[in-house]
CHARMM internal coordinates of N, CA and C (Angstrom, degrees):
IC EDIT
DIST 1 N 1 CA 1.4698
DIST 1 CA 1 C 1.5742
ANGL 1 N 1 CA 1 C 109.27
DIST 1 C 2 N 1.2315
ANGL 1 CA 1 C 2 N 120.22
DIHE 1 N 1 CA 1 C 2 N 128.28
DIST 2 N 2 CA 1.4608
ANGL 1 C 2 N 2 CA 123.22
DIHE 1 CA 1 C 2 N 2 CA -179.86
DIST 2 CA 2 C 1.5256
ANGL 2 N 2 CA 2 C 104.54
DIHE 1 C 2 N 2 CA 2 C -82.18
DIST 2 C 3 N 1.3334
ANGL 2 CA 2 C 3 N 112.51
DIHE 2 N 2 CA 2 C 3 N 152.80
DIST 3 N 3 CA 1.4561
ANGL 2 C 3 N 3 CA 117.09
DIHE 2 CA 2 C 3 N 3 CA -179.00
DIST 3 CA 3 C 1.5935
ANGL 3 N 3 CA 3 C 114.68
DIHE 2 C 3 N 3 CA 3 C -58.15
DIST 3 C 4 N 1.3622
ANGL 3 CA 3 C 4 N 115.13
DIHE 3 N 3 CA 3 C 4 N -37.40
DIST 4 N 4 CA 1.3789
ANGL 3 C 4 N 4 CA 122.59
DIHE 3 CA 3 C 4 N 4 CA 179.27
DIST 4 CA 4 C 1.5718
ANGL 4 N 4 CA 4 C 109.56
DIHE 3 C 4 N 4 CA 4 C -68.89
DIST 4 C 5 N 1.2331
ANGL 4 CA 4 C 5 N 120.38
DIHE 4 N 4 CA 4 C 5 N -39.09
DIST 5 N 5 CA 1.3959
ANGL 4 C 5 N 5 CA 118.63
DIHE 4 CA 4 C 5 N 5 CA 176.60
DIST 5 CA 5 C 1.5373
ANGL 5 N 5 CA 5 C 111.93
DIHE 4 C 5 N 5 CA 5 C -67.61
DIST 5 C 6 N 1.2906
ANGL 5 CA 5 C 6 N 117.23
DIHE 5 N 5 CA 5 C 6 N -35.62
DIST 6 N 6 CA 1.4275
ANGL 5 C 6 N 6 CA 123.48
DIHE 5 CA 5 C 6 N 6 CA 176.49
DIST 6 CA 6 C 1.4923
ANGL 6 N 6 CA 6 C 115.66
DIHE 5 C 6 N 6 CA 6 C -59.48
DIST 6 C 7 N 1.3313
ANGL 6 CA 6 C 7 N 113.63
DIHE 6 N 6 CA 6 C 7 N -46.96
DIST 7 N 7 CA 1.4574
ANGL 6 C 7 N 7 CA 115.91
DIHE 6 CA 6 C 7 N 7 CA 176.28
DIST 7 CA 7 C 1.5368
ANGL 7 N 7 CA 7 C 113.44
DIHE 6 C 7 N 7 CA 7 C -73.17
DIST 7 C 8 N 1.2841
ANGL 7 CA 7 C 8 N 121.78
DIHE 7 N 7 CA 7 C 8 N -18.23
DIST 8 N 8 CA 1.5093
ANGL 7 C 8 N 8 CA 120.56
DIHE 7 CA 7 C 8 N 8 CA 175.67
DIST 8 CA 8 C 1.5198
ANGL 8 N 8 CA 8 C 112.59
DIHE 7 C 8 N 8 CA 8 C -95.70
DIST 8 C 9 N 1.3584
ANGL 8 CA 8 C 9 N 118.12
DIHE 8 N 8 CA 8 C 9 N 3.53
DIST 9 N 9 CA 1.4776
ANGL 8 C 9 N 9 CA 120.07
DIHE 8 CA 8 C 9 N 9 CA 174.77
DIST 9 CA 9 C 1.5277
ANGL 9 N 9 CA 9 C 114.01
DIHE 8 C 9 N 9 CA 9 C -67.37
DIST 9 C 10 N 1.4063
ANGL 9 CA 9 C 10 N 115.61
DIHE 9 N 9 CA 9 C 10 N 136.11
DIST 10 N 10 CA 1.3825
ANGL 9 C 10 N 10 CA 113.93
DIHE 9 CA 9 C 10 N 10 CA 177.42
DIST 10 CA 10 C 1.5959
ANGL 10 N 10 CA 10 C 112.86
DIHE 9 C 10 N 10 CA 10 C -69.02
DIST 10 C 11 N 1.2434
ANGL 10 CA 10 C 11 N 114.81
DIHE 10 N 10 CA 10 C 11 N 152.15
DIST 11 N 11 CA 1.5853
ANGL 10 C 11 N 11 CA 121.24
DIHE 10 CA 10 C 11 N 11 CA -179.23
DIST 11 CA 11 C 1.5576
ANGL 11 N 11 CA 11 C 106.78
DIHE 10 C 11 N 11 CA 11 C -86.33
DIST 11 C 12 N 1.3097
ANGL 11 CA 11 C 12 N 112.50
DIHE 11 N 11 CA 11 C 12 N 143.59
DIST 12 N 12 CA 1.5277
ANGL 11 C 12 N 12 CA 118.83
DIHE 11 CA 11 C 12 N 12 CA 176.83
DIST 12 CA 12 C 1.7440
ANGL 12 N 12 CA 12 C 98.08
DIHE 11 C 12 N 12 CA 12 C -80.64
DIST 12 C 13 N 1.3208
ANGL 12 CA 12 C 13 N 109.94
DIHE 12 N 12 CA 12 C 13 N -179.10
DIST 13 N 13 CA 1.5286
ANGL 12 C 13 N 13 CA 118.49
DIHE 12 CA 12 C 13 N 13 CA -169.62
DIST 13 CA 13 C 1.5844
ANGL 13 N 13 CA 13 C 106.09
DIHE 12 C 13 N 13 CA 13 C -64.92
DIST 13 C 14 N 1.3826
ANGL 13 CA 13 C 14 N 118.05
DIHE 13 N 13 CA 13 C 14 N -43.87
DIST 14 N 14 CA 1.3420
ANGL 13 C 14 N 14 CA 115.83
DIHE 13 CA 13 C 14 N 14 CA -177.35
DIST 14 CA 14 C 1.5738
ANGL 14 N 14 CA 14 C 112.92
DIHE 13 C 14 N 14 CA 14 C -69.13
DIST 14 C 15 N 1.3167
ANGL 14 CA 14 C 15 N 115.62
DIHE 14 N 14 CA 14 C 15 N -45.71
DIST 15 N 15 CA 1.4488
ANGL 14 C 15 N 15 CA 115.83
DIHE 14 CA 14 C 15 N 15 CA 171.64
DIST 15 CA 15 C 1.4002
ANGL 15 N 15 CA 15 C 117.63
DIHE 14 C 15 N 15 CA 15 C -54.86
DIST 15 C 16 N 1.2519
ANGL 15 CA 15 C 16 N 122.07
DIHE 15 N 15 CA 15 C 16 N -33.45
DIST 16 N 16 CA 1.5134
ANGL 15 C 16 N 16 CA 125.80
DIHE 15 CA 15 C 16 N 16 CA 178.50
DIST 16 CA 16 C 1.4577
ANGL 16 N 16 CA 16 C 107.51
DIHE 15 C 16 N 16 CA 16 C -66.39
DIST 16 C 17 N 1.4126
ANGL 16 CA 16 C 17 N 116.34
DIHE 16 N 16 CA 16 C 17 N -45.92
DIST 17 N 17 CA 1.5421
ANGL 16 C 17 N 17 CA 122.62
DIHE 16 CA 16 C 17 N 17 CA 175.54
DIST 17 CA 17 C 1.4273
ANGL 17 N 17 CA 17 C 112.96
DIHE 16 C 17 N 17 CA 17 C -51.62
DIST 17 C 18 N 1.2994
ANGL 17 CA 17 C 18 N 117.36
DIHE 17 N 17 CA 17 C 18 N -49.28
DIST 18 N 18 CA 1.4874
ANGL 17 C 18 N 18 CA 121.40
DIHE 17 CA 17 C 18 N 18 CA 179.46
DIST 18 CA 18 C 1.6179
ANGL 18 N 18 CA 18 C 110.37
DIHE 17 C 18 N 18 CA 18 C -61.97
DIST 18 C 19 N 1.3610
ANGL 18 CA 18 C 19 N 108.04
DIHE 18 N 18 CA 18 C 19 N -41.50
DIST 19 N 19 CA 1.5243
ANGL 18 C 19 N 19 CA 110.33
DIHE 18 CA 18 C 19 N 19 CA 179.63
DIST 19 CA 19 C 1.5486
ANGL 19 N 19 CA 19 C 114.57
DIHE 18 C 19 N 19 CA 19 C -65.77
DIST 19 C 20 N 1.3323
ANGL 19 CA 19 C 20 N 115.03
DIHE 19 N 19 CA 19 C 20 N -36.71
DIST 20 N 20 CA 1.4408
ANGL 19 C 20 N 20 CA 123.69
DIHE 19 CA 19 C 20 N 20 CA 179.74
DIST 20 CA 20 C 1.5292
ANGL 20 N 20 CA 20 C 111.91
DIHE 19 C 20 N 20 CA 20 C -69.10
DIST 20 C 21 N 1.4049
ANGL 20 CA 20 C 21 N 116.82
DIHE 20 N 20 CA 20 C 21 N -31.79
DIST 21 N 21 CA 1.4271
ANGL 20 C 21 N 21 CA 118.31
DIHE 20 CA 20 C 21 N 21 CA -171.10
DIST 21 CA 21 C 1.6744
ANGL 21 N 21 CA 21 C 108.29
DIHE 20 C 21 N 21 CA 21 C -111.97
DIST 21 C 22 N 1.2521
ANGL 21 CA 21 C 22 N 115.84
DIHE 21 N 21 CA 21 C 22 N 19.53
DIST 22 N 22 CA 1.4663
ANGL 21 C 22 N 22 CA 120.33
DIHE 21 CA 21 C 22 N 22 CA -178.62
DIST 22 CA 22 C 1.5943
ANGL 22 N 22 CA 22 C 116.06
DIHE 21 C 22 N 22 CA 22 C -54.97
DIST 22 C 23 N 1.2531
ANGL 22 CA 22 C 23 N 113.93
DIHE 22 N 22 CA 22 C 23 N -35.03
DIST 23 N 23 CA 1.4359
ANGL 22 C 23 N 23 CA 120.96
DIHE 22 CA 22 C 23 N 23 CA -179.90
DIST 23 CA 23 C 1.4749
ANGL 23 N 23 CA 23 C 112.72
DIHE 22 C 23 N 23 CA 23 C -74.04
DIST 23 C 24 N 1.3583
ANGL 23 CA 23 C 24 N 120.78
DIHE 23 N 23 CA 23 C 24 N -13.67
DIST 24 N 24 CA 1.3976
ANGL 23 C 24 N 24 CA 118.84
DIHE 23 CA 23 C 24 N 24 CA -178.30
DIST 24 CA 24 C 1.5699
ANGL 24 N 24 CA 24 C 113.83
DIHE 23 C 24 N 24 CA 24 C -94.24
DIST 24 C 25 N 1.2705
ANGL 24 CA 24 C 25 N 116.79
DIHE 24 N 24 CA 24 C 25 N -5.77
DIST 25 N 25 CA 1.4512
ANGL 24 C 25 N 25 CA 125.91
DIHE 24 CA 24 C 25 N 25 CA 174.21
DIST 25 CA 25 C 1.4934
ANGL 25 N 25 CA 25 C 114.67
DIHE 24 C 25 N 25 CA 25 C -67.07
DIST 25 C 26 N 1.3113
ANGL 25 CA 25 C 26 N 121.76
DIHE 25 N 25 CA 25 C 26 N 135.21
DIST 26 N 26 CA 1.4059
ANGL 25 C 26 N 26 CA 124.03
DIHE 25 CA 25 C 26 N 26 CA -179.10
DIST 26 CA 26 C 1.5045
ANGL 26 N 26 CA 26 C 109.74
DIHE 25 C 26 N 26 CA 26 C -121.53
DIST 26 C 27 N 1.3175
ANGL 26 CA 26 C 27 N 122.03
DIHE 26 N 26 CA 26 C 27 N 122.70
DIST 27 N 27 CA 1.5085
ANGL 26 C 27 N 27 CA 120.09
DIHE 26 CA 26 C 27 N 27 CA -177.68
DIST 27 CA 27 C 1.5401
ANGL 27 N 27 CA 27 C 112.13
DIHE 26 C 27 N 27 CA 27 C -60.74
DIST 27 C 28 N 1.2661
ANGL 27 CA 27 C 28 N 116.16
DIHE 27 N 27 CA 27 C 28 N 144.91
DIST 28 N 28 CA 1.5143
ANGL 27 C 28 N 28 CA 113.86
DIHE 27 CA 27 C 28 N 28 CA 178.31
DIST 28 CA 28 C 1.5797
ANGL 28 N 28 CA 28 C 107.12
DIHE 27 C 28 N 28 CA 28 C -80.43
DIST 28 C 29 N 1.3887
ANGL 28 CA 28 C 29 N 118.18
DIHE 28 N 28 CA 28 C 29 N 168.02
DIST 29 N 29 CA 1.4349
ANGL 28 C 29 N 29 CA 118.60
DIHE 28 CA 28 C 29 N 29 CA -177.50
DIST 29 CA 29 C 1.4771
ANGL 29 N 29 CA 29 C 111.76
DIHE 28 C 29 N 29 CA 29 C -79.55
DIST 29 C 30 N 1.3242
ANGL 29 CA 29 C 30 N 125.07
DIHE 29 N 29 CA 29 C 30 N -29.74
DIST 30 N 30 CA 1.4121
ANGL 29 C 30 N 30 CA 130.26
DIHE 29 CA 29 C 30 N 30 CA -169.25
DIST 30 CA 30 C 1.5028
ANGL 30 N 30 CA 30 C 105.99
DIHE 29 C 30 N 30 CA 30 C -114.37
DIST 30 C 31 N 1.3042
ANGL 30 CA 30 C 31 N 119.31
DIHE 30 N 30 CA 30 C 31 N 50.18
DIST 31 N 31 CA 1.5007
ANGL 30 C 31 N 31 CA 125.06
DIHE 30 CA 30 C 31 N 31 CA 179.98
DIST 31 CA 31 C 1.5595
ANGL 31 N 31 CA 31 C 114.85
DIHE 30 C 31 N 31 CA 31 C -51.05
DIST 31 C 32 N 1.2741
ANGL 31 CA 31 C 32 N 112.38
DIHE 31 N 31 CA 31 C 32 N -50.19
DIST 32 N 32 CA 1.5034
ANGL 31 C 32 N 32 CA 116.82
DIHE 31 CA 31 C 32 N 32 CA -177.48
DIST 32 CA 32 C 1.3951
ANGL 32 N 32 CA 32 C 112.36
DIHE 31 C 32 N 32 CA 32 C -63.81
DIST 32 C 33 N 1.3754
ANGL 32 CA 32 C 33 N 116.34
DIHE 32 N 32 CA 32 C 33 N -48.21
DIST 33 N 33 CA 1.4895
ANGL 32 C 33 N 33 CA 118.92
DIHE 32 CA 32 C 33 N 33 CA 175.23
DIST 33 CA 33 C 1.5084
ANGL 33 N 33 CA 33 C 115.41
DIHE 32 C 33 N 33 CA 33 C -57.04
DIST 33 C 34 N 1.2506
ANGL 33 CA 33 C 34 N 115.37
DIHE 33 N 33 CA 33 C 34 N -46.82
DIST 34 N 34 CA 1.4422
ANGL 33 C 34 N 34 CA 121.00
DIHE 33 CA 33 C 34 N 34 CA -178.71
DIST 34 CA 34 C 1.6227
ANGL 34 N 34 CA 34 C 113.02
DIHE 33 C 34 N 34 CA 34 C -62.89
DIST 34 C 35 N 1.4666
ANGL 34 CA 34 C 35 N 111.95
DIHE 34 N 34 CA 34 C 35 N -39.13
DIST 35 N 35 CA 1.4063
ANGL 34 C 35 N 35 CA 118.79
DIHE 34 CA 34 C 35 N 35 CA 172.74
DIST 35 CA 35 C 1.5519
ANGL 35 N 35 CA 35 C 112.52
DIHE 34 C 35 N 35 CA 35 C -62.49
DIST 35 C 36 N 1.2151
ANGL 35 CA 35 C 36 N 113.34
DIHE 35 N 35 CA 35 C 36 N -30.71
DIST 36 N 36 CA 1.5420
ANGL 35 C 36 N 36 CA 117.40
DIHE 35 CA 35 C 36 N 36 CA -175.87
DIST 36 CA 36 C 1.5780
ANGL 36 N 36 CA 36 C 107.91
DIHE 35 C 36 N 36 CA 36 C -78.88
DIST 36 C 37 N 1.3010
ANGL 36 CA 36 C 37 N 115.77
DIHE 36 N 36 CA 36 C 37 N -37.92
DIST 37 N 37 CA 1.3300
ANGL 36 C 37 N 37 CA 120.33
DIHE 36 CA 36 C 37 N 37 CA 174.06
DIST 37 CA 37 C 1.4848
ANGL 37 N 37 CA 37 C 116.44
DIHE 36 C 37 N 37 CA 37 C -60.28
DIST 37 C 38 N 1.3910
ANGL 37 CA 37 C 38 N 117.79
DIHE 37 N 37 CA 37 C 38 N -49.63
DIST 38 N 38 CA 1.3224
ANGL 37 C 38 N 38 CA 125.18
DIHE 37 CA 37 C 38 N 38 CA 176.60
DIST 38 CA 38 C 1.5138
ANGL 38 N 38 CA 38 C 114.13
DIHE 37 C 38 N 38 CA 38 C -60.20
DIST 38 C 39 N 1.2929
ANGL 38 CA 38 C 39 N 115.76
DIHE 38 N 38 CA 38 C 39 N -42.27
DIST 39 N 39 CA 1.5312
ANGL 38 C 39 N 39 CA 121.26
DIHE 38 CA 38 C 39 N 39 CA 177.00
DIST 39 CA 39 C 1.4464
ANGL 39 N 39 CA 39 C 107.32
DIHE 38 C 39 N 39 CA 39 C -62.03
DIST 39 C 40 N 1.3677
ANGL 39 CA 39 C 40 N 120.16
DIHE 39 N 39 CA 39 C 40 N -45.45
DIST 40 N 40 CA 1.5299
ANGL 39 C 40 N 40 CA 119.66
DIHE 39 CA 39 C 40 N 40 CA 178.10
DIST 40 CA 40 C 1.5511
ANGL 40 N 40 CA 40 C 115.34
DIHE 39 C 40 N 40 CA 40 C -60.37
DIST 40 C 41 N 1.2727
ANGL 40 CA 40 C 41 N 111.89
DIHE 40 N 40 CA 40 C 41 N -45.09
DIST 41 N 41 CA 1.4553
ANGL 40 C 41 N 41 CA 121.07
DIHE 40 CA 40 C 41 N 41 CA 173.79
DIST 41 CA 41 C 1.4461
ANGL 41 N 41 CA 41 C 117.54
DIHE 40 C 41 N 41 CA 41 C -53.68
DIST 41 C 42 N 1.3858
ANGL 41 CA 41 C 42 N 114.85
DIHE 41 N 41 CA 41 C 42 N -48.39
DIST 42 N 42 CA 1.4110
ANGL 41 C 42 N 42 CA 120.48
DIHE 41 CA 41 C 42 N 42 CA 174.34
DIST 42 CA 42 C 1.6088
ANGL 42 N 42 CA 42 C 112.36
DIHE 41 C 42 N 42 CA 42 C -64.34
DIST 42 C 43 N 1.2582
ANGL 42 CA 42 C 43 N 112.65
DIHE 42 N 42 CA 42 C 43 N -43.08
DIST 43 N 43 CA 1.5245
ANGL 42 C 43 N 43 CA 118.90
DIHE 42 CA 42 C 43 N 43 CA 177.42
DIST 43 CA 43 C 1.5755
ANGL 43 N 43 CA 43 C 109.91
DIHE 42 C 43 N 43 CA 43 C -52.89
DIST 43 C 44 N 1.3706
ANGL 43 CA 43 C 44 N 112.32
DIHE 43 N 43 CA 43 C 44 N -53.63
DIST 44 N 44 CA 1.4321
ANGL 43 C 44 N 44 CA 121.88
DIHE 43 CA 43 C 44 N 44 CA -178.02
DIST 44 CA 44 C 1.4674
ANGL 44 N 44 CA 44 C 110.59
DIHE 43 C 44 N 44 CA 44 C -58.08
DIST 44 C 45 N 1.2754
ANGL 44 CA 44 C 45 N 117.83
DIHE 44 N 44 CA 44 C 45 N -46.48
DIST 45 N 45 CA 1.5496
ANGL 44 C 45 N 45 CA 125.37
DIHE 44 CA 44 C 45 N 45 CA -178.18
DIST 45 CA 45 C 1.6797
ANGL 45 N 45 CA 45 C 106.01
DIHE 44 C 45 N 45 CA 45 C -62.17
DIST 45 C 46 N 1.2344
ANGL 45 CA 45 C 46 N 118.32
DIHE 45 N 45 CA 45 C 46 N -40.80
DIST 46 N 46 CA 1.4714
ANGL 45 C 46 N 46 CA 121.86
DIHE 45 CA 45 C 46 N 46 CA 179.97
DIST 46 CA 46 C 1.5256
ANGL 46 N 46 CA 46 C 108.28
DIHE 45 C 46 N 46 CA 46 C -64.41
DIST 46 C 47 N 1.3327
ANGL 46 CA 46 C 47 N 115.33
DIHE 46 N 46 CA 46 C 47 N -46.22
DIST 47 N 47 CA 1.5055
ANGL 46 C 47 N 47 CA 120.23
DIHE 46 CA 46 C 47 N 47 CA -179.32
DIST 47 CA 47 C 1.4539
ANGL 47 N 47 CA 47 C 108.87
DIHE 46 C 47 N 47 CA 47 C -63.04
DIST 47 C 48 N 1.2670
ANGL 47 CA 47 C 48 N 119.50
DIHE 47 N 47 CA 47 C 48 N -41.49
DIST 48 N 48 CA 1.5562
ANGL 47 C 48 N 48 CA 125.45
DIHE 47 CA 47 C 48 N 48 CA 177.90
DIST 48 CA 48 C 1.5383
ANGL 48 N 48 CA 48 C 109.80
DIHE 47 C 48 N 48 CA 48 C -59.95
DIST 48 C 49 N 1.3073
ANGL 48 CA 48 C 49 N 111.32
DIHE 48 N 48 CA 48 C 49 N -47.98
DIST 49 N 49 CA 1.5686
ANGL 48 C 49 N 49 CA 115.00
DIHE 48 CA 48 C 49 N 49 CA 178.01
DIST 49 CA 49 C 1.4660
ANGL 49 N 49 CA 49 C 112.30
DIHE 48 C 49 N 49 CA 49 C -65.39
DIST 49 C 50 N 1.3306
ANGL 49 CA 49 C 50 N 121.51
DIHE 49 N 49 CA 49 C 50 N -37.54
DIST 50 N 50 CA 1.4519
ANGL 49 C 50 N 50 CA 125.07
DIHE 49 CA 49 C 50 N 50 CA 176.29
DIST 50 CA 50 C 1.5218
ANGL 50 N 50 CA 50 C 111.39
DIHE 49 C 50 N 50 CA 50 C -59.26
DIST 50 C 51 N 1.3009
ANGL 50 CA 50 C 51 N 116.24
DIHE 50 N 50 CA 50 C 51 N -38.58
DIST 51 N 51 CA 1.4787
ANGL 50 C 51 N 51 CA 124.20
DIHE 50 CA 50 C 51 N 51 CA -178.86
DIST 51 CA 51 C 1.3885
ANGL 51 N 51 CA 51 C 115.40
DIHE 50 C 51 N 51 CA 51 C -77.41
DIST 51 C 52 N 1.3042
ANGL 51 CA 51 C 52 N 117.25
DIHE 51 N 51 CA 51 C 52 N -20.96
DIST 52 N 52 CA 1.5030
ANGL 51 C 52 N 52 CA 121.39
DIHE 51 CA 51 C 52 N 52 CA -177.53
DIST 52 CA 52 C 1.4714
ANGL 52 N 52 CA 52 C 105.90
DIHE 51 C 52 N 52 CA 52 C -75.30
DIST 52 C 53 N 1.3243
ANGL 52 CA 52 C 53 N 115.35
DIHE 52 N 52 CA 52 C 53 N 133.00
DIST 53 N 53 CA 1.5019
ANGL 52 C 53 N 53 CA 118.95
DIHE 52 CA 52 C 53 N 53 CA 175.65
DIST 53 CA 53 C 1.4764
ANGL 53 N 53 CA 53 C 102.97
DIHE 52 C 53 N 53 CA 53 C -129.45
DIST 53 C 54 N 1.3463
ANGL 53 CA 53 C 54 N 109.14
DIHE 53 N 53 CA 53 C 54 N 129.57
DIST 54 N 54 CA 1.5320
ANGL 53 C 54 N 54 CA 116.19
DIHE 53 CA 53 C 54 N 54 CA 177.82
DIST 54 CA 54 C 1.5855
ANGL 54 N 54 CA 54 C 110.01
DIHE 53 C 54 N 54 CA 54 C -120.92
DIST 54 C 55 N 1.3835
ANGL 54 CA 54 C 55 N 103.79
DIHE 54 N 54 CA 54 C 55 N 136.50
DIST 55 N 55 CA 1.5248
ANGL 54 C 55 N 55 CA 109.64
DIHE 54 CA 54 C 55 N 55 CA -175.20
DIST 55 CA 55 C 1.5198
ANGL 55 N 55 CA 55 C 107.19
DIHE 54 C 55 N 55 CA 55 C -80.11
DIST 55 C 56 N 1.2457
ANGL 55 CA 55 C 56 N 116.25
DIHE 55 N 55 CA 55 C 56 N 141.30
DIST 56 N 56 CA 1.4177
ANGL 55 C 56 N 56 CA 121.30
DIHE 55 CA 55 C 56 N 56 CA 179.42
DIST 56 CA 56 C 1.5449
ANGL 56 N 56 CA 56 C 109.67
DIHE 55 C 56 N 56 CA 56 C -104.91
DIST 56 C 57 N 1.2827
ANGL 56 CA 56 C 57 N 116.25
DIHE 56 N 56 CA 56 C 57 N 119.03
DIST 57 N 57 CA 1.4236
ANGL 56 C 57 N 57 CA 119.35
DIHE 56 CA 56 C 57 N 57 CA 177.99
DIST 57 CA 57 C 1.4556
ANGL 57 N 57 CA 57 C 113.32
DIHE 56 C 57 N 57 CA 57 C -89.89
DIST 57 C 58 N 1.4578
ANGL 57 CA 57 C 58 N 112.36
DIHE 57 N 57 CA 57 C 58 N 131.93
DIST 58 N 58 CA 1.4054
ANGL 57 C 58 N 58 CA 114.34
DIHE 57 CA 57 C 58 N 58 CA -176.54
DIST 58 CA 58 C 1.6344
ANGL 58 N 58 CA 58 C 103.07
DIHE 57 C 58 N 58 CA 58 C -111.33
DIST 58 C 59 N 1.3603
ANGL 58 CA 58 C 59 N 115.54
DIHE 58 N 58 CA 58 C 59 N 121.15
DIST 59 N 59 CA 1.3465
ANGL 58 C 59 N 59 CA 123.75
DIHE 58 CA 58 C 59 N 59 CA 175.78
DIST 59 CA 59 C 1.5490
ANGL 59 N 59 CA 59 C 110.61
DIHE 58 C 59 N 59 CA 59 C -88.31
DIST 59 C 60 N 1.2547
ANGL 59 CA 59 C 60 N 121.66
DIHE 59 N 59 CA 59 C 60 N 119.24
DIST 60 N 60 CA 1.4239
ANGL 59 C 60 N 60 CA 126.09
DIHE 59 CA 59 C 60 N 60 CA -179.42
DIST 60 CA 60 C 1.4283
ANGL 60 N 60 CA 60 C 111.48
DIHE 59 C 60 N 60 CA 60 C -106.69
END
COOR INIT
IC SEED 1 N 1 CA 1 C
IC BUILD
């Protein structure tokens, strides 16, 4: 997708809500710490999911 096409794409309902309420958002004081915590949590969850092995039953 080209950058021009991206910027001209219509917004879905949720995206439009965020666009309409942008000025109401307040940045948190510890943004960098929170960002790091969320990234670590996402990384840990991905590692957990990679380690999970599920047996697939085949019904014949």
